[in-house]
C-alpha positions as CSV (number, residue, x, y, z in Angstrom):
1,M,103.6,132.6,223.0
2,N,107.3,133.3,223.1
3,K,109.4,131.1,220.9
4,E,112.3,129.3,222.4
5,K,115.5,131.2,222.0
6,K,117.8,129.7,219.4
7,P,121.4,128.9,220.4
8,L,124.0,131.5,219.2
9,I,126.6,129.8,217.0
10,L,129.9,131.3,215.8
11,V,131.2,129.9,212.6
12,T,134.8,130.3,211.5
13,N,137.5,128.4,209.5
14,D,141.1,128.7,208.3
15,D,140.5,128.3,204.5
16,G,139.0,131.7,204.2
17,I,135.5,133.1,204.2
18,T,134.9,132.3,200.6
19,A,135.9,128.6,200.9
20,P,133.2,126.0,200.0
21,G,133.8,124.2,203.3
22,I,132.6,127.1,205.4
23,K,129.5,127.5,203.2
24,A,128.6,123.9,203.8
25,L,129.1,124.3,207.6
26,V,127.0,127.5,207.6
27,E,124.2,125.7,205.7
28,V,124.0,123.1,208.5
29,A,124.5,125.4,211.4
30,R,121.8,127.9,210.4
31,T,119.2,125.2,210.6
32,M,119.9,124.9,214.3
33,G,120.6,128.3,215.7
34,E,121.4,132.0,215.2
35,V,124.6,132.1,213.2
36,V,127.3,134.7,213.1
37,I,130.3,134.2,210.7
38,V,133.8,135.7,211.3
39,A,136.5,134.1,209.2
40,P,139.8,135.0,207.6
41,D,139.8,137.1,204.4
42,S,142.5,134.7,202.9
43,P,143.7,131.2,203.6
44,Q,145.3,130.7,207.0
45,S,146.1,126.9,206.9
46,G,148.9,125.7,209.1
47,M,148.8,128.8,211.3
48,G,148.3,126.8,214.5
49,H,147.4,129.0,217.5
50,A,149.0,132.1,216.0
51,I,147.6,135.5,216.9
52,T,148.2,138.9,215.3
53,V,150.3,141.1,217.6
54,N,152.7,143.1,215.4
55,A,150.2,144.4,212.8
56,P,146.7,146.0,212.8
57,L,143.8,143.6,212.7
58,R,141.3,144.5,210.1
59,L,137.6,143.6,210.4
60,N,135.3,144.1,207.4
61,E,131.6,143.4,207.2
62,G,130.9,141.1,204.4
63,E,128.1,140.1,202.0
64,Y,129.1,136.4,201.6
65,F,126.1,135.0,203.4
66,D,122.6,136.3,202.8
67,G,120.6,137.2,205.9
68,L,123.5,136.4,208.3
69,V,125.9,138.6,210.2
70,N,129.3,137.9,208.6
71,Y,132.7,139.5,208.8
72,S,136.1,138.8,207.3
73,T,139.4,139.6,209.1
74,S,143.0,140.0,208.2
75,G,144.0,137.8,211.0
76,T,144.3,134.1,212.0
77,P,141.5,131.7,213.0
78,V,142.2,132.4,216.6
79,D,142.0,136.1,216.0
80,C,138.6,135.5,214.4
81,V,137.3,133.8,217.6
82,K,138.7,136.5,219.8
83,I,137.5,139.5,217.8
84,A,134.1,137.9,217.1
85,I,133.3,137.5,220.8
86,D,134.6,141.0,221.8
87,Q,133.7,143.2,218.9
88,V,131.0,141.5,216.8
89,M,128.8,139.4,219.1
90,H,129.6,141.3,222.3
91,Q,128.8,138.1,224.1
92,R,129.8,134.5,224.4
93,P,128.3,132.1,221.8
94,D,126.6,128.9,222.9
95,L,128.8,127.0,220.4
96,I,131.8,127.6,218.1
97,V,132.2,125.5,215.0
98,S,135.2,125.7,212.7
99,G,135.6,124.3,209.2
100,I,134.7,122.4,207.2
101,N,138.4,122.2,206.5
102,H,139.7,121.1,203.1
103,G,141.9,118.2,204.2
104,S,142.7,116.1,207.3
105,N,143.3,117.3,210.8
106,A,143.5,113.9,212.3
107,S,146.3,112.7,214.6
108,T,149.1,115.2,215.2
109,N,147.9,117.4,212.3
110,V,145.8,119.0,215.1
111,I,148.9,120.8,216.3
112,Y,149.4,122.7,213.1
113,S,145.8,123.3,212.2
114,G,144.3,126.7,212.1
115,T,140.8,125.1,211.9
116,M,141.4,123.2,215.2
117,S,143.2,126.1,216.9
118,A,140.0,128.2,216.5
119,A,138.2,125.3,218.3
120,V,140.9,125.1,220.9
121,E,140.6,128.8,221.6
122,G,136.9,128.2,222.3
123,A,137.9,125.5,224.7
124,V,140.3,128.0,226.4
125,E,137.3,130.3,226.9
126,N,135.2,127.3,228.1
127,I,132.9,127.6,225.2
128,P,131.7,124.3,223.5
129,S,133.7,124.1,220.3
130,I,134.0,121.7,217.4
131,G,136.4,121.6,214.4
132,F,135.3,119.8,211.3
133,S,137.6,118.5,208.5
134,L,137.0,116.5,205.4
135,M,139.7,114.2,204.1
136,D,139.8,115.9,200.7
137,H,142.2,118.8,199.9
138,D,140.4,119.6,196.6
139,Y,138.9,123.1,196.5
140,D,135.9,121.5,194.7
141,A,135.5,118.8,197.3
142,D,132.0,117.4,197.7
143,F,130.8,118.4,201.2
144,E,127.3,117.0,200.8
145,P,128.0,113.6,202.4
146,S,129.5,115.4,205.4
147,K,126.4,117.4,206.2
148,P,124.2,114.7,207.9
149,F,127.1,113.8,210.2
150,V,128.0,117.5,211.0
151,K,124.3,118.1,211.8
152,K,124.1,115.1,214.2
153,I,127.2,116.1,216.0
154,I,126.1,119.7,216.4
155,E,122.7,118.6,217.6
156,Q,124.3,116.4,220.3
157,A,126.7,119.1,221.3
158,L,123.8,121.5,221.9
159,S,121.6,119.0,223.7
160,N,124.2,117.4,226.1
161,D,126.5,118.7,228.8
162,F,129.7,119.6,226.9
163,P,132.9,118.8,228.9
164,D,134.6,121.9,230.4
165,H,137.6,123.3,228.5
166,T,137.3,120.7,225.8
167,C,136.7,120.7,222.1
168,L,136.0,118.0,219.5
169,N,138.3,117.2,216.6
170,V,136.0,115.7,213.9
171,N,137.4,114.2,210.7
172,I,135.2,112.9,208.0
173,P,136.3,110.3,205.4
174,K,136.2,111.1,201.7
175,A,133.3,108.9,200.8
176,S,129.6,108.9,199.8
177,E,127.0,109.1,202.6
178,E,126.1,105.5,202.0
179,Q,129.8,104.4,202.3
180,I,130.3,106.2,205.7
181,K,129.5,103.6,208.3
182,G,128.9,105.9,211.3
183,I,130.6,107.9,214.0
184,Q,133.3,106.7,216.4
185,V,134.8,108.4,219.4
186,C,138.5,107.7,219.2
187,S,141.9,108.6,220.6
188,Q,144.4,110.6,218.7
189,A,146.8,108.5,216.7
190,T,150.6,108.8,217.2
191,A,151.6,109.7,213.7
192,F,154.1,112.2,212.3
193,W,155.2,114.0,209.2
194,E,158.5,112.5,208.0
195,N,159.8,115.9,206.9
196,G,162.0,116.8,204.0
197,F,162.8,119.9,202.0
198,D,162.9,120.2,198.3
199,K,165.8,122.6,197.6
200,R,165.5,124.7,194.4
201,T,167.3,127.6,192.9
202,D,165.7,130.9,191.9
203,P,166.6,132.9,188.8
204,L,169.2,134.8,190.7
205,G,171.0,131.6,191.7
206,K,169.9,131.7,195.3
207,P,168.5,128.6,197.0
208,Y,165.0,128.3,198.3
209,Y,163.0,125.4,199.8
210,W,159.6,123.8,199.7
211,L,158.5,121.7,202.7
212,S,157.9,118.1,201.6
213,G,157.7,114.7,203.2
214,Y,155.0,112.2,204.0
215,F,152.7,111.3,207.0
216,K,153.6,108.1,208.8
217,N,151.4,106.3,211.3
218,H,153.5,104.9,214.2
219,D,150.5,103.8,216.3
220,G,149.3,100.2,216.5
221,R,146.3,100.8,218.6
222,P,142.9,99.8,217.1
223,N,140.8,102.7,218.4
224,T,142.5,105.7,216.9
225,D,141.2,108.4,214.5
226,L,143.4,107.1,211.6
227,V,142.0,103.6,212.0
228,A,138.4,104.9,212.1
229,L,138.9,107.0,209.0
230,E,140.5,104.1,207.1
231,N,137.4,102.1,207.9
232,K,135.1,104.8,206.6
233,Y,133.9,106.1,210.1
234,V,133.7,109.7,211.1
235,A,136.4,110.1,213.8
236,V,135.6,112.3,216.9
237,V,138.5,113.0,219.2
238,P,138.0,115.0,222.4
239,I,140.8,117.5,222.7
240,H,142.2,119.3,225.7
241,F,144.6,122.2,225.7
242,D,146.3,121.2,228.9
243,M,149.5,119.7,227.6
244,T,150.9,118.6,231.0
245,A,152.3,115.1,230.9
246,Y,150.9,114.1,234.3
247,Q,152.2,110.5,234.1
248,H,155.8,111.8,234.0
249,M,155.6,114.5,236.8
250,E,156.8,112.2,239.6
251,S,159.8,110.9,237.6
252,I,160.8,114.5,236.7
253,K,160.6,115.5,240.4
254,E,163.3,112.9,241.1
255,W,165.7,114.8,238.9
256,K,168.3,116.9,240.8
257,L,166.7,120.3,239.9
């Protein structure tokens, strides 16, 4: 009797192939399908949707995950998705999962996130894709409480009709499994980095700068990802790469263009 074919799952991230977060994600994903890992060979946080166009892209077979096909690349998370499909898998996966990121990608952080850009690239290709992030920047963050929620979301993504050209932005609060109250589907909060730069002087007397600032929530709505996370819920936000502001098209048409 033929066994039912397992779904093919591509795993990537932006923290690098040796990061604890991707190890946790692989542990969950491999229980539900055939897993292939293609991830950056070094941290690529904050790369957004960047791709490598002015330098060679290196692809090296790894030994980071026993019994699984795994490669590291010199490129960005989006590069990882593209080269995985074209050169490693030679086919479209059934699901792309990215993460688990060390730190939040809630609200407008999604714009800058390499983790989420890998998932968005999957949405561009119309492949079901999910980005997972834990609200803990510590390299030694505890990912164990995240795993049951990651598993449930992946199971549902594989067993339901996934929306076309859409990905999910999943953020998990820093809490024990018992403290996490459940999963909420939310809207993206309107919040921004109030940027500043810390100006310093190098030994040669020349100025240099460190980006600083703080993240401020400007959104008073009750059903946003930031509110869900504050209340110890896993926040799931459906993301679409179509950035057209449809509600403003008619008013712009009235301009004398």
